[in-house]
PDB file of N, CA, C, O and CB in Angstrom:
ATOM      1  N   LEU A   1       0.896  -1.260   0.049  1.00  0.00           N
ATOM      2  CA  LEU A   1       0.133  -0.008   0.125  1.00  0.00           C
ATOM      3  C   LEU A   1       0.842   1.215   0.107  1.00  0.00           C
ATOM      4  O   LEU A   1       0.357   2.197  -0.456  1.00  0.00           O
ATOM      5  CB  LEU A   1      -0.618   0.017   1.239  1.00  0.00           C
ATOM      6  N   GLU A   2       2.042   1.256   0.720  1.00  0.00           N
ATOM      7  CA  GLU A   2       2.852   2.468   0.778  1.00  0.00           C
ATOM      8  C   GLU A   2       3.514   2.596  -0.535  1.00  0.00           C
ATOM      9  O   GLU A   2       3.690   3.705  -1.040  1.00  0.00           O
ATOM     10  CB  GLU A   2       3.885   2.445   1.927  1.00  0.00           C
ATOM     11  N   LYS A   3       3.885   1.506  -1.101  1.00  0.00           N
ATOM     12  CA  LYS A   3       4.718   1.743  -2.519  1.00  0.00           C
ATOM     13  C   LYS A   3       3.552   2.422  -3.336  1.00  0.00           C
ATOM     14  O   LYS A   3       3.915   3.380  -4.019  1.00  0.00           O
ATOM     15  CB  LYS A   3       5.375   0.152  -3.372  1.00  0.00           C
ATOM     16  N   PHE A   4       2.308   2.114  -3.383  1.00  0.00           N
ATOM     17  CA  PHE A   4       1.331   2.439  -4.276  1.00  0.00           C
ATOM     18  C   PHE A   4       1.226   3.882  -3.819  1.00  0.00           C
ATOM     19  O   PHE A   4       1.240   4.631  -4.796  1.00  0.00           O
ATOM     20  CB  PHE A   4      -0.005   1.530  -4.229  1.00  0.00           C
ATOM     21  N   SER A   5       1.147   4.387  -2.911  1.00  0.00           N
ATOM     22  CA  SER A   5       0.790   5.926  -2.633  1.00  0.00           C
ATOM     23  C   SER A   5       2.078   6.691  -2.964  1.00  0.00           C
ATOM     24  O   SER A   5       2.009   7.822  -3.443  1.00  0.00           O
ATOM     25  CB  SER A   5       0.312   6.247  -0.981  1.00  0.00           C
ATOM     26  N   GLU A   6       3.226   6.105  -2.723  1.00  0.00           N
ATOM     27  CA  GLU A   6       4.508   6.839  -3.020  1.00  0.00           C
ATOM     28  C   GLU A   6       4.477   6.970  -4.602  1.00  0.00           C
ATOM     29  O   GLU A   6       4.819   8.035  -5.116  1.00  0.00           O
ATOM     30  CB  GLU A   6       5.907   5.998  -2.445  1.00  0.00           C
ATOM     31  N   ARG A   7       4.095   5.964  -5.323  1.00  0.00           N
ATOM     32  CA  ARG A   7       4.069   6.092  -6.672  1.00  0.00           C
ATOM     33  C   ARG A   7       3.169   7.047  -7.001  1.00  0.00           C
ATOM     34  O   ARG A   7       3.616   8.007  -7.628  1.00  0.00           O
ATOM     35  CB  ARG A   7       3.815   4.947  -7.314  1.00  0.00           C
ATOM     36  N   LYS A   8       1.706   7.027  -6.668  1.00  0.00           N
ATOM     37  CA  LYS A   8       0.898   8.104  -6.860  1.00  0.00           C
ATOM     38  C   LYS A   8       1.480   9.421  -6.634  1.00  0.00           C
ATOM     39  O   LYS A   8       1.361  10.297  -7.490  1.00  0.00           O
ATOM     40  CB  LYS A   8      -0.165   7.963  -6.105  1.00  0.00           C
ATOM     41  N   GLU A   9       2.197   9.652  -5.371  1.00  0.00           N
ATOM     42  CA  GLU A   9       2.552  10.820  -5.210  1.00  0.00           C
ATOM     43  C   GLU A   9       3.596  11.486  -6.003  1.00  0.00           C
ATOM     44  O   GLU A   9       3.737  12.708  -6.059  1.00  0.00           O
ATOM     45  CB  GLU A   9       2.790  10.860  -4.117  1.00  0.00           C
ATOM     46  N   ARG A  10       4.445  10.469  -6.718  1.00  0.00           N
ATOM     47  CA  ARG A  10       5.594  10.779  -7.604  1.00  0.00           C
ATOM     48  C   ARG A  10       4.735  11.344  -8.922  1.00  0.00           C
ATOM     49  O   ARG A  10       5.078  12.385  -9.483  1.00  0.00           O
ATOM     50  CB  ARG A  10       6.659   9.323  -7.928  1.00  0.00           C
ATOM     51  N   GLU A  11       3.590  10.562  -9.360  1.00  0.00           N
ATOM     52  CA  GLU A  11       3.282  10.841 -10.528  1.00  0.00           C
ATOM     53  C   GLU A  11       2.389  12.184 -10.353  1.00  0.00           C
ATOM     54  O   GLU A  11       2.304  12.959 -11.306  1.00  0.00           O
ATOM     55  CB  GLU A  11       2.647   9.634 -11.190  1.00  0.00           C
ATOM     56  N   LEU A  12       1.806  12.421  -9.283  1.00  0.00           N
ATOM     57  CA  LEU A  12       1.209  13.856  -9.112  1.00  0.00           C
ATOM     58  C   LEU A  12       2.255  14.958  -9.109  1.00  0.00           C
ATOM     59  O   LEU A  12       2.104  16.027  -9.702  1.00  0.00           O
ATOM     60  CB  LEU A  12       0.410  13.970  -7.759  1.00  0.00           C
ATOM     61  N   ASP A  13       3.422  14.594  -8.336  1.00  0.00           N
ATOM     62  CA  ASP A  13       4.445  15.592  -8.622  1.00  0.00           C
ATOM     63  C   ASP A  13       4.961  15.838  -9.968  1.00  0.00           C
ATOM     64  O   ASP A  13       5.322  16.956 -10.333  1.00  0.00           O
ATOM     65  CB  ASP A  13       5.489  15.310  -7.903  1.00  0.00           C
ATOM     66  N   LYS A  14       4.998  14.715 -10.761  1.00  0.00           N
ATOM     67  CA  LYS A  14       5.486  14.926 -12.072  1.00  0.00           C
ATOM     68  C   LYS A  14       4.568  15.773 -13.023  1.00  0.00           C
ATOM     69  O   LYS A  14       5.013  16.579 -13.839  1.00  0.00           O
ATOM     70  CB  LYS A  14       5.729  13.615 -12.657  1.00  0.00           C
ATOM     71  N   ARG A  15       3.161  15.487 -12.816  1.00  0.00           N
ATOM     72  CA  ARG A  15       2.388  16.115 -13.513  1.00  0.00           C
ATOM     73  C   ARG A  15       2.301  17.805 -13.166  1.00  0.00           C
ATOM     74  O   ARG A  15       2.340  18.739 -13.967  1.00  0.00           O
ATOM     75  CB  ARG A  15       1.181  15.367 -13.367  1.00  0.00           C
ATOM     76  N   GLU A  16       2.174  17.835 -11.718  1.00  0.00           N
ATOM     77  CA  GLU A  16       2.209  19.252 -11.194  1.00  0.00           C
ATOM     78  C   GLU A  16       3.649  19.959 -11.861  1.00  0.00           C
ATOM     79  O   GLU A  16       3.568  21.062 -12.402  1.00  0.00           O
ATOM     80  CB  GLU A  16       2.216  19.222  -9.361  1.00  0.00           C
ATOM     81  N   ARG A  17       4.681  19.385 -11.793  1.00  0.00           N
ATOM     82  CA  ARG A  17       5.788  20.132 -12.500  1.00  0.00           C
ATOM     83  C   ARG A  17       5.615  20.348 -13.929  1.00  0.00           C
ATOM     84  O   ARG A  17       5.867  21.445 -14.426  1.00  0.00           O
ATOM     85  CB  ARG A  17       7.043  19.448 -12.343  1.00  0.00           C
ATOM     86  N   GLU A  18       5.190  19.339 -14.631  1.00  0.00           N
ATOM     87  CA  GLU A  18       4.833  19.513 -16.167  1.00  0.00           C
ATOM     88  C   GLU A  18       3.786  20.737 -16.291  1.00  0.00           C
ATOM     89  O   GLU A  18       3.930  21.636 -17.120  1.00  0.00           O
ATOM     90  CB  GLU A  18       4.114  18.039 -16.824  1.00  0.00           C
ATOM     91  N   ARG A  19       2.732  20.671 -15.388  1.00  0.00           N
ATOM     92  CA  ARG A  19       1.762  21.901 -15.524  1.00  0.00           C
ATOM     93  C   ARG A  19       2.527  23.163 -15.093  1.00  0.00           C
ATOM     94  O   ARG A  19       2.133  24.216 -15.595  1.00  0.00           O
ATOM     95  CB  ARG A  19       0.388  21.734 -14.573  1.00  0.00           C
ATOM     96  N   GLU A  20       3.605  23.214 -14.202  1.00  0.00           N
ATOM     97  CA  GLU A  20       4.168  24.493 -13.832  1.00  0.00           C
ATOM     98  C   GLU A  20       5.130  24.913 -15.174  1.00  0.00           C
ATOM     99  O   GLU A  20       5.228  26.044 -15.650  1.00  0.00           O
ATOM    100  CB  GLU A  20       5.057  24.346 -12.316  1.00  0.00           C
ATOM    101  N   ARG A  21       5.780  23.733 -15.625  1.00  0.00           N
ATOM    102  CA  ARG A  21       6.576  24.269 -16.754  1.00  0.00           C
ATOM    103  C   ARG A  21       5.644  24.698 -17.972  1.00  0.00           C
ATOM    104  O   ARG A  21       5.990  25.636 -18.689  1.00  0.00           O
ATOM    105  CB  ARG A  21       7.631  23.164 -17.227  1.00  0.00           C
ATOM    106  N   GLU A  22       4.529  24.046 -18.187  1.00  0.00           N
ATOM    107  CA  GLU A  22       3.719  24.772 -19.054  1.00  0.00           C
ATOM    108  C   GLU A  22       3.287  26.190 -18.797  1.00  0.00           C
ATOM    109  O   GLU A  22       3.385  27.118 -19.600  1.00  0.00           O
ATOM    110  CB  GLU A  22       2.668  24.078 -19.198  1.00  0.00           C
ATOM    111  N   ARG A  23       2.856  26.235 -17.730  1.00  0.00           N
ATOM    112  CA  ARG A  23       2.589  27.745 -17.273  1.00  0.00           C
ATOM    113  C   ARG A  23       3.644  28.839 -17.558  1.00  0.00           C
ATOM    114  O   ARG A  23       3.456  29.967 -18.016  1.00  0.00           O
ATOM    115  CB  ARG A  23       2.409  27.774 -15.761  1.00  0.00           C
ATOM    116  N   GLU A  24       4.698  28.295 -17.213  1.00  0.00           N
ATOM    117  CA  GLU A  24       6.060  29.069 -17.321  1.00  0.00           C
ATOM    118  C   GLU A  24       6.225  29.328 -18.774  1.00  0.00           C
ATOM    119  O   GLU A  24       6.550  30.470 -19.097  1.00  0.00           O
ATOM    120  CB  GLU A  24       7.384  28.226 -16.727  1.00  0.00           C
ATOM    121  N   ARG A  25       6.046  28.420 -19.710  1.00  0.00           N
ATOM    122  CA  ARG A  25       6.249  28.582 -21.077  1.00  0.00           C
ATOM    123  C   ARG A  25       5.149  29.739 -21.626  1.00  0.00           C
ATOM    124  O   ARG A  25       5.433  30.659 -22.393  1.00  0.00           O
ATOM    125  CB  ARG A  25       6.088  27.108 -21.798  1.00  0.00           C
ATOM    126  N   GLU A  26       3.890  29.479 -21.072  1.00  0.00           N
ATOM    127  CA  GLU A  26       2.789  30.304 -21.655  1.00  0.00           C
ATOM    128  C   GLU A  26       3.112  31.879 -21.160  1.00  0.00           C
ATOM    129  O   GLU A  26       2.860  32.861 -21.860  1.00  0.00           O
ATOM    130  CB  GLU A  26       1.215  29.713 -21.087  1.00  0.00           C
ATOM    131  N   ARG A  27       3.691  31.933 -19.880  1.00  0.00           N
ATOM    132  CA  ARG A  27       3.997  33.156 -19.347  1.00  0.00           C
ATOM    133  C   ARG A  27       5.172  33.852 -20.374  1.00  0.00           C
ATOM    134  O   ARG A  27       5.113  35.016 -20.769  1.00  0.00           O
ATOM    135  CB  ARG A  27       4.483  32.928 -17.776  1.00  0.00           C
ATOM    136  N   GLU A  28       6.088  33.027 -20.666  1.00  0.00           N
ATOM    137  CA  GLU A  28       7.261  33.419 -21.668  1.00  0.00           C
ATOM    138  C   GLU A  28       6.606  33.920 -22.907  1.00  0.00           C
ATOM    139  O   GLU A  28       6.904  35.019 -23.375  1.00  0.00           O
ATOM    140  CB  GLU A  28       8.272  32.140 -22.060  1.00  0.00           C
ATOM    141  N   ARG A  29       5.733  33.149 -23.440  1.00  0.00           N
ATOM    142  CA  ARG A  29       4.927  33.512 -24.708  1.00  0.00           C
ATOM    143  C   ARG A  29       4.276  34.667 -24.529  1.00  0.00           C
ATOM    144  O   ARG A  29       4.196  35.409 -25.508  1.00  0.00           O
ATOM    145  CB  ARG A  29       3.928  32.527 -25.121  1.00  0.00           C
ATOM    146  N   GLU A  30       3.741  35.038 -23.412  1.00  0.00           N
ATOM    147  CA  GLU A  30       2.863  36.211 -23.204  1.00  0.00           C
ATOM    148  C   GLU A  30       3.876  37.539 -23.309  1.00  0.00           C
ATOM    149  O   GLU A  30       3.699  38.554 -23.982  1.00  0.00           O
ATOM    150  CB  GLU A  30       2.050  36.090 -21.659  1.00  0.00           C
ATOM    151  N   ARG A  31       4.967  37.215 -22.448  1.00  0.00           N
ATOM    152  CA  ARG A  31       6.062  38.300 -22.427  1.00  0.00           C
ATOM    153  C   ARG A  31       6.628  38.636 -23.912  1.00  0.00           C
ATOM    154  O   ARG A  31       6.859  39.767 -24.340  1.00  0.00           O
ATOM    155  CB  ARG A  31       7.321  37.780 -21.467  1.00  0.00           C
ATOM    156  N   GLU A  32       6.788  37.508 -24.550  1.00  0.00           N
ATOM    157  CA  GLU A  32       7.292  37.744 -25.857  1.00  0.00           C
ATOM    158  C   GLU A  32       6.338  38.572 -26.897  1.00  0.00           C
ATOM    159  O   GLU A  32       6.745  39.402 -27.710  1.00  0.00           O
ATOM    160  CB  GLU A  32       7.607  36.399 -26.411  1.00  0.00           C
ATOM    161  N   ARG A  33       4.911  38.147 -26.687  1.00  0.00           N
ATOM    162  CA  ARG A  33       3.890  39.053 -27.497  1.00  0.00           C
ATOM    163  C   ARG A  33       3.841  40.473 -26.921  1.00  0.00           C
ATOM    164  O   ARG A  33       3.657  41.441 -27.659  1.00  0.00           O
ATOM    165  CB  ARG A  33       2.362  38.435 -27.450  1.00  0.00           C
ATOM    166  N   GLU A  34       3.994  40.582 -25.710  1.00  0.00           N
ATOM    167  CA  GLU A  34       3.989  41.934 -25.207  1.00  0.00           C
ATOM    168  C   GLU A  34       5.194  42.562 -25.690  1.00  0.00           C
ATOM    169  O   GLU A  34       4.978  43.669 -26.184  1.00  0.00           O
ATOM    170  CB  GLU A  34       3.898  42.010 -23.709  1.00  0.00           C
ATOM    171  N   ARG A  35       6.236  42.239 -25.695  1.00  0.00           N
ATOM    172  CA  ARG A  35       7.632  42.800 -26.370  1.00  0.00           C
ATOM    173  C   ARG A  35       7.394  43.138 -27.831  1.00  0.00           C
ATOM    174  O   ARG A  35       7.926  44.149 -28.288  1.00  0.00           O
ATOM    175  CB  ARG A  35       8.899  41.653 -26.316  1.00  0.00           C
ATOM    176  N   GLU A  36       6.637  42.370 -28.592  1.00  0.00           N
ATOM    177  CA  GLU A  36       6.389  42.572 -29.985  1.00  0.00           C
ATOM    178  C   GLU A  36       5.418  43.539 -30.080  1.00  0.00           C
ATOM    179  O   GLU A  36       5.619  44.450 -30.882  1.00  0.00           O
ATOM    180  CB  GLU A  36       6.000  41.389 -30.700  1.00  0.00           C
ATOM    181  N   ARG A  37       4.333  43.535 -29.382  1.00  0.00           N
ATOM    182  CA  ARG A  37       3.343  44.877 -29.440  1.00  0.00           C
ATOM    183  C   ARG A  37       4.054  45.896 -28.975  1.00  0.00           C
ATOM    184  O   ARG A  37       3.918  46.896 -29.680  1.00  0.00           O
ATOM    185  CB  ARG A  37       1.998  44.844 -28.579  1.00  0.00           C
ATOM    186  N   GLU A  38       4.923  46.068 -27.852  1.00  0.00           N
ATOM    187  CA  GLU A  38       5.676  47.365 -27.842  1.00  0.00           C
ATOM    188  C   GLU A  38       6.708  47.809 -28.961  1.00  0.00           C
ATOM    189  O   GLU A  38       6.846  48.994 -29.265  1.00  0.00           O
ATOM    190  CB  GLU A  38       6.394  47.365 -26.647  1.00  0.00           C
ATOM    191  N   ARG A  39       7.356  46.879 -29.496  1.00  0.00           N
ATOM    192  CA  ARG A  39       8.038  47.128 -30.753  1.00  0.00           C
ATOM    193  C   ARG A  39       7.313  47.717 -31.843  1.00  0.00           C
ATOM    194  O   ARG A  39       7.770  48.632 -32.528  1.00  0.00           O
ATOM    195  CB  ARG A  39       8.543  45.987 -31.216  1.00  0.00           C
ATOM    196  N   GLU A  40       5.975  47.097 -32.034  1.00  0.00           N
ATOM    197  CA  GLU A  40       5.172  47.644 -33.084  1.00  0.00           C
ATOM    198  C   GLU A  40       4.647  49.046 -32.711  1.00  0.00           C
ATOM    199  O   GLU A  40       4.379  49.880 -33.576  1.00  0.00           O
ATOM    200  CB  GLU A  40       4.022  46.700 -33.393  1.00  0.00           C
ATOM    201  N   ARG A  41       4.503  49.285 -31.309  1.00  0.00           N
ATOM    202  CA  ARG A  41       4.034  50.599 -30.953  1.00  0.00           C
ATOM    203  C   ARG A  41       5.003  51.769 -31.288  1.00  0.00           C
ATOM    204  O   ARG A  41       4.667  52.867 -31.731  1.00  0.00           O
ATOM    205  CB  ARG A  41       3.743  50.604 -29.509  1.00  0.00           C
ATOM    206  N   GLU A  42       6.431  51.291 -30.961  1.00  0.00           N
ATOM    207  CA  GLU A  42       7.420  52.092 -31.260  1.00  0.00           C
ATOM    208  C   GLU A  42       7.703  52.257 -32.713  1.00  0.00           C
ATOM    209  O   GLU A  42       8.117  53.324 -33.167  1.00  0.00           O
ATOM    210  CB  GLU A  42       8.478  51.668 -30.607  1.00  0.00           C
ATOM    211  N   ARG A  43       7.474  51.178 -33.458  1.00  0.00           N
ATOM    212  CA  ARG A  43       7.670  51.731 -34.940  1.00  0.00           C
ATOM    213  C   ARG A  43       6.427  52.774 -35.584  1.00  0.00           C
ATOM    214  O   ARG A  43       6.627  53.567 -36.504  1.00  0.00           O
ATOM    215  CB  ARG A  43       7.761  50.334 -35.953  1.00  0.00           C
ATOM    216  N   GLU A  44       5.225  52.593 -34.942  1.00  0.00           N
ATOM    217  CA  GLU A  44       4.279  53.294 -35.127  1.00  0.00           C
ATOM    218  C   GLU A  44       4.527  54.813 -34.651  1.00  0.00           C
ATOM    219  O   GLU A  44       4.212  55.804 -35.310  1.00  0.00           O
ATOM    220  CB  GLU A  44       3.249  52.636 -34.553  1.00  0.00           C
ATOM    221  N   ARG A  45       5.036  54.817 -33.617  1.00  0.00           N
ATOM    222  CA  ARG A  45       5.502  56.075 -33.261  1.00  0.00           C
ATOM    223  C   ARG A  45       6.539  56.944 -33.981  1.00  0.00           C
ATOM    224  O   ARG A  45       6.492  58.172 -34.050  1.00  0.00           O
ATOM    225  CB  ARG A  45       5.913  55.909 -32.144  1.00  0.00           C
ATOM    226  N   GLU A  46       7.528  56.113 -34.533  1.00  0.00           N
ATOM    227  CA  GLU A  46       8.517  56.403 -35.233  1.00  0.00           C
ATOM    228  C   GLU A  46       7.855  56.917 -36.666  1.00  0.00           C
ATOM    229  O   GLU A  46       8.072  57.985 -37.239  1.00  0.00           O
ATOM    230  CB  GLU A  46       9.469  55.195 -35.263  1.00  0.00           C
ATOM    231  N   ARG A  47       7.114  55.994 -37.008  1.00  0.00           N
ATOM    232  CA  ARG A  47       6.370  56.565 -38.385  1.00  0.00           C
ATOM    233  C   ARG A  47       5.659  57.748 -38.303  1.00  0.00           C
ATOM    234  O   ARG A  47       5.661  58.535 -39.250  1.00  0.00           O
ATOM    235  CB  ARG A  47       5.356  55.644 -38.935  1.00  0.00           C
ATOM    236  N   GLU A  48       4.935  58.006 -37.089  1.00  0.00           N
ATOM    237  CA  GLU A  48       4.138  59.211 -36.828  1.00  0.00           C
ATOM    238  C   GLU A  48       5.231  60.411 -36.757  1.00  0.00           C
ATOM    239  O   GLU A  48       4.930  61.513 -37.216  1.00  0.00           O
ATOM    240  CB  GLU A  48       3.227  59.047 -35.393  1.00  0.00           C
ATOM    241  N   ARG A  49       6.494  60.181 -36.181  1.00  0.00           N
ATOM    242  CA  ARG A  49       7.298  61.268 -36.076  1.00  0.00           C
ATOM    243  C   ARG A  49       7.877  61.715 -37.515  1.00  0.00           C
ATOM    244  O   ARG A  49       8.177  62.884 -37.757  1.00  0.00           O
ATOM    245  CB  ARG A  49       8.380  60.936 -35.082  1.00  0.00           C
ATOM    246  N   GLU A  50       8.000  60.676 -38.428  1.00  0.00           N
ATOM    247  CA  GLU A  50       8.408  60.875 -39.786  1.00  0.00           C
ATOM    248  C   GLU A  50       7.471  61.815 -40.673  1.00  0.00           C
ATOM    249  O   GLU A  50       7.712  62.807 -41.360  1.00  0.00           O
ATOM    250  CB  GLU A  50       8.506  59.527 -40.411  1.00  0.00           C
ATOM    251  N   ARG A  51       6.222  61.056 -40.361  1.00  0.00           N
ATOM    252  CA  ARG A  51       5.128  61.880 -41.249  1.00  0.00           C
ATOM    253  C   ARG A  51       4.969  63.540 -40.640  1.00  0.00           C
ATOM    254  O   ARG A  51       4.602  64.480 -41.345  1.00  0.00           O
ATOM    255  CB  ARG A  51       3.440  60.980 -41.100  1.00  0.00           C
ATOM    256  N   GLU A  52       5.278  63.627 -39.409  1.00  0.00           N
ATOM    257  CA  GLU A  52       5.463  65.107 -38.679  1.00  0.00           C
ATOM    258  C   GLU A  52       6.330  65.828 -39.262  1.00  0.00           C
ATOM    259  O   GLU A  52       6.080  66.958 -39.680  1.00  0.00           O
ATOM    260  CB  GLU A  52       5.909  65.127 -37.280  1.00  0.00           C
ATOM    261  N   ARG A  53       7.631  65.165 -39.372  1.00  0.00           N
ATOM    262  CA  ARG A  53       8.814  65.826 -40.053  1.00  0.00           C
ATOM    263  C   ARG A  53       8.316  66.188 -41.629  1.00  0.00           C
ATOM    264  O   ARG A  53       8.394  67.353 -42.020  1.00  0.00           O
ATOM    265  CB  ARG A  53      10.219  64.721 -40.029  1.00  0.00           C
ATOM    266  N   GLU A  54       7.920  65.371 -42.304  1.00  0.00           N
ATOM    267  CA  GLU A  54       7.328  65.596 -43.545  1.00  0.00           C
ATOM    268  C   GLU A  54       6.439  66.817 -43.774  1.00  0.00           C
ATOM    269  O   GLU A  54       6.521  67.656 -44.672  1.00  0.00           O
ATOM    270  CB  GLU A  54       6.620  64.500 -43.822  1.00  0.00           C
ATOM    271  N   ARG A  55       5.382  66.713 -42.544  1.00  0.00           N
ATOM    272  CA  ARG A  55       4.616  67.860 -42.819  1.00  0.00           C
ATOM    273  C   ARG A  55       5.180  69.313 -42.518  1.00  0.00           C
ATOM    274  O   ARG A  55       4.801  70.367 -43.028  1.00  0.00           O
ATOM    275  CB  ARG A  55       3.444  67.683 -42.113  1.00  0.00           C
ATOM    276  N   GLU A  56       6.257  69.104 -41.492  1.00  0.00           N
ATOM    277  CA  GLU A  56       6.750  70.425 -41.257  1.00  0.00           C
ATOM    278  C   GLU A  56       7.757  70.818 -42.403  1.00  0.00           C
ATOM    279  O   GLU A  56       7.898  72.009 -42.683  1.00  0.00           O
ATOM    280  CB  GLU A  56       7.421  70.496 -39.842  1.00  0.00           C
ATOM    281  N   ARG A  57       8.408  69.911 -43.023  1.00  0.00           N
ATOM    282  CA  ARG A  57       9.276  70.379 -44.053  1.00  0.00           C
ATOM    283  C   ARG A  57       8.212  70.938 -45.178  1.00  0.00           C
ATOM    284  O   ARG A  57       8.388  72.028 -45.722  1.00  0.00           O
ATOM    285  CB  ARG A  57      10.315  69.136 -44.602  1.00  0.00           C
ATOM    286  N   TYR A  58       7.193  70.162 -45.447  1.00  0.00           N
ATOM    287  CA  TYR A  58       6.448  70.662 -46.611  1.00  0.00           C
ATOM    288  C   TYR A  58       5.687  72.065 -46.298  1.00  0.00           C
ATOM    289  O   TYR A  58       5.420  72.842 -47.215  1.00  0.00           O
ATOM    290  CB  TYR A  58       5.393  69.534 -47.055  1.00  0.00           C
ATOM    291  N   LYS A  59       5.375  72.322 -45.023  1.00  0.00           N
ATOM    292  CA  LYS A  59       5.007  73.787 -44.464  1.00  0.00           C
ATOM    293  C   LYS A  59       6.009  74.845 -44.866  1.00  0.00           C
ATOM    294  O   LYS A  59       5.667  76.004 -45.101  1.00  0.00           O
ATOM    295  CB  LYS A  59       4.944  73.808 -42.846  1.00  0.00           C
ATOM    296  N   LYS A  60       7.352  74.381 -44.945  1.00  0.00           N
ATOM    297  CA  LYS A  60       8.453  75.140 -45.121  1.00  0.00           C
ATOM    298  C   LYS A  60       8.731  75.312 -46.720  1.00  0.00           C
ATOM    299  O   LYS A  60       9.491  76.133 -47.234  1.00  0.00           O
ATOM    300  CB  LYS A  60       9.617  74.482 -44.345  1.00  0.00           C
ATOM    301  N   GLY A  61       8.126  74.577 -47.215  1.00  0.00           N
ATOM    302  CA  GLY A  61       8.220  74.539 -48.850  1.00  0.00           C
ATOM    303  C   GLY A  61       9.267  73.691 -49.286  1.00  0.00           C
ATOM    304  O   GLY A  61       9.840  73.957 -50.343  1.00  0.00           O
ATOM    305  N   VAL A  62       9.635  72.578 -48.524  1.00  0.00           N
ATOM    306  CA  VAL A  62      10.682  71.865 -48.828  1.00  0.00           C
ATOM    307  C   VAL A  62      10.068  70.451 -48.868  1.00  0.00           C
ATOM    308  O   VAL A  62       9.527  69.962 -47.876  1.00  0.00           O
ATOM    309  CB  VAL A  62      11.843  72.092 -47.860  1.00  0.00           C
ATOM    310  N   VAL A  63      10.181  69.745 -50.174  1.00  0.00           N
ATOM    311  CA  VAL A  63       9.533  68.606 -50.113  1.00  0.00           C
ATOM    312  C   VAL A  63      10.486  67.517 -50.390  1.00  0.00           C
ATOM    313  O   VAL A  63      10.332  67.020 -51.506  1.00  0.00           O
ATOM    314  CB  VAL A  63       8.427  68.618 -50.972  1.00  0.00           C
ATOM    315  N   PRO A  64      11.472  66.993 -49.641  1.00  0.00           N
ATOM    316  CA  PRO A  64      12.436  65.985 -49.831  1.00  0.00           C
ATOM    317  C   PRO A  64      12.120  65.088 -50.681  1.00  0.00           C
ATOM    318  O   PRO A  64      12.933  64.902 -51.587  1.00  0.00           O
ATOM    319  CB  PRO A  64      12.754  65.385 -48.789  1.00  0.00           C
ATOM    320  N   SER A  65      11.094  64.414 -50.667  1.00  0.00           N
ATOM    321  CA  SER A  65      10.702  63.354 -51.404  1.00  0.00           C
ATOM    322  C   SER A  65      10.851  63.556 -52.912  1.00  0.00           C
ATOM    323  O   SER A  65      11.148  62.658 -53.700  1.00  0.00           O
ATOM    324  CB  SER A  65       9.380  63.052 -51.053  1.00  0.00           C
ATOM    325  N   THR A  66      10.615  64.823 -53.226  1.00  0.00           N
ATOM    326  CA  THR A  66      10.663  65.379 -54.622  1.00  0.00           C
ATOM    327  C   THR A  66      12.042  65.651 -55.066  1.00  0.00           C
ATOM    328  O   THR A  66      12.380  65.476 -56.237  1.00  0.00           O
ATOM    329  CB  THR A  66       9.866  66.659 -54.736  1.00  0.00           C
ATOM    330  N   ILE A  67      12.886  66.098 -54.105  1.00  0.00           N
ATOM    331  CA  ILE A  67      14.187  66.740 -54.502  1.00  0.00           C
ATOM    332  C   ILE A  67      15.069  65.577 -55.096  1.00  0.00           C
ATOM    333  O   ILE A  67      15.239  64.526 -54.478  1.00  0.00           O
ATOM    334  CB  ILE A  67      14.941  67.487 -53.194  1.00  0.00           C
ATOM    335  N   GLY A  68      15.594  65.816 -56.274  1.00  0.00           N
ATOM    336  CA  GLY A  68      16.611  64.811 -57.032  1.00  0.00           C
ATOM    337  C   GLY A  68      15.796  63.877 -57.864  1.00  0.00           C
ATOM    338  O   GLY A  68      16.415  63.103 -58.595  1.00  0.00           O
ATOM    339  N   THR A  69      14.281  63.837 -57.849  1.00  0.00           N
ATOM    340  CA  THR A  69      13.739  63.003 -58.780  1.00  0.00           C
ATOM    341  C   THR A  69      13.353  63.678 -59.925  1.00  0.00           C
ATOM    342  O   THR A  69      13.206  64.900 -59.901  1.00  0.00           O
ATOM    343  CB  THR A  69      12.717  62.317 -58.289  1.00  0.00           C
ATOM    344  N   THR A  70      13.147  62.929 -61.069  1.00  0.00           N
ATOM    345  CA  THR A  70      12.664  63.607 -62.288  1.00  0.00           C
ATOM    346  C   THR A  70      11.351  63.032 -62.435  1.00  0.00           C
ATOM    347  O   THR A  70      11.103  61.855 -62.171  1.00  0.00           O
ATOM    348  CB  THR A  70      13.567  63.411 -63.581  1.00  0.00           C
ATOM    349  N   ILE A  71      10.384  63.995 -62.921  1.00  0.00           N
ATOM    350  CA  ILE A  71       9.164  63.774 -63.249  1.00  0.00           C
ATOM    351  C   ILE A  71       8.908  63.260 -64.475  1.00  0.00           C
ATOM    352  O   ILE A  71       8.831  64.191 -65.276  1.00  0.00           O
ATOM    353  CB  ILE A  71       8.550  64.748 -63.106  1.00  0.00           C
ATOM    354  N   LEU A  72       8.714  62.049 -65.072  1.00  0.00           N
ATOM    355  CA  LEU A  72       8.477  61.537 -66.419  1.00  0.00           C
ATOM    356  C   LEU A  72       7.205  62.014 -66.932  1.00  0.00           C
ATOM    357  O   LEU A  72       6.831  61.686 -68.058  1.00  0.00           O
ATOM    358  CB  LEU A  72       8.502  60.059 -66.461  1.00  0.00           C
TER     359      LEU A  72
END
């Protein structure tokens, strides 16, 4: 009887450790998704700053995207 309960206990421990590892992997995936969302927000902010710089240059009468290009 004792051996049986010890074996059961080890199996439970093993399953519990496996669940804990799975939870840890899930937390890591969530952190990675959060980092990716943060990188995307940063890229969006950079694009917005670039659009703002373009608008400022345009207001000053300088349109850099057309300088040096030939209109065919």
